[in-house]
C-alpha positions as CSV (number, residue, x, y, z in Angstrom):
1,M,11.6,-1.8,9.0
2,E,13.1,-0.3,12.2
3,S,11.3,3.0,12.2
4,I,8.7,5.0,10.3
5,K,7.5,8.5,10.0
6,T,4.0,9.3,8.6
7,D,1.5,12.0,8.9
8,L,0.3,10.4,12.2
9,V,3.3,8.9,13.9
10,D,7.1,9.0,14.1
11,V,8.0,5.7,15.8
12,V,11.1,3.6,16.3
13,F,10.2,-0.1,16.8
14,D,11.8,-2.2,19.5
15,E,12.5,-4.8,16.9
16,P,12.2,-4.7,13.1
17,K,8.6,-4.9,11.8
18,N,7.1,-5.7,8.5
19,V,5.0,-2.8,7.2
20,I,2.7,-2.9,4.2
21,F,2.5,0.3,2.1
22,I,-0.8,0.5,0.2
23,Q,-1.1,2.8,-2.7
24,Y,-4.9,3.4,-2.7
25,S,-5.0,4.7,-6.3
26,R,-3.7,1.3,-7.6
27,I,-4.9,-1.2,-5.1
28,I,-8.6,-0.2,-4.8
29,P,-9.3,-0.3,-8.6
30,L,-7.6,-3.7,-8.8
31,Y,-9.7,-5.0,-5.9
32,R,-12.9,-3.7,-7.5
33,K,-12.0,-5.1,-10.9
34,H,-11.1,-8.5,-9.6
35,G,-14.2,-8.6,-7.4
36,K,-16.6,-7.8,-10.2
37,E,-14.9,-10.3,-12.5
38,Q,-15.5,-13.0,-9.8
39,G,-19.1,-11.9,-9.5
40,E,-18.6,-10.7,-5.9
41,K,-20.2,-7.7,-4.3
42,V,-17.4,-5.1,-3.8
43,L,-17.1,-2.5,-1.0
44,P,-17.3,1.2,-1.9
45,T,-13.9,2.9,-2.0
46,D,-14.8,5.1,1.0
47,S,-15.7,2.0,3.1
48,I,-12.4,0.4,2.3
49,K,-10.5,3.5,3.3
50,Y,-12.6,3.8,6.5
51,Y,-11.8,0.2,7.5
52,L,-8.1,0.6,6.8
53,E,-7.7,4.0,8.4
54,N,-9.6,3.0,11.6
55,D,-7.8,-0.2,12.3
56,K,-5.5,0.0,15.4
57,R,-2.5,-1.1,13.2
58,Y,-2.9,1.8,10.8
59,L,0.2,4.0,11.0
60,G,-0.9,6.9,8.7
61,K,0.0,8.1,5.3
62,K,3.6,8.2,4.0
63,Y,4.3,9.8,0.7
64,V,6.8,7.8,-1.3
65,A,7.8,8.4,-4.9
66,F,8.0,5.3,-7.0
67,K,10.2,5.7,-10.1
68,D,9.1,2.9,-12.4
69,I,5.9,0.9,-11.9
70,D,4.7,-2.0,-14.1
71,P,1.2,-0.9,-15.2
72,K,-0.1,-4.5,-15.3
73,T,1.0,-5.5,-11.8
74,G,1.4,-2.3,-10.0
75,I,4.8,-3.5,-8.7
76,E,7.9,-1.4,-8.8
77,I,10.4,-2.5,-11.4
78,T,13.9,-3.3,-9.9
79,N,17.1,-4.7,-11.4
80,S,18.4,-8.2,-10.7
81,D,20.0,-7.0,-7.4
82,G,16.6,-6.0,-6.1
83,K,17.5,-2.3,-6.4
84,K,15.3,0.3,-8.1
85,E,16.1,1.0,-11.7
86,A,17.0,4.6,-12.5
């Protein structure tokens, strides 16, 4: 990614960067479910959001519409060319 605009920043990187987009509504429940299945103590949702949003690498929120998400994996469904399916 060469640039990003979020609710906090509008930045153009000197060189391309890898950026992770996290959809809280999908990731946190999966984390909590997996942790409980493994018998681990899981962090409260508010704590996870606090840790992520207060990290110096946090770039803010970017609202992106995902057209087709596999409900089991939470991954966007694409065609064989790696493009989003309509």
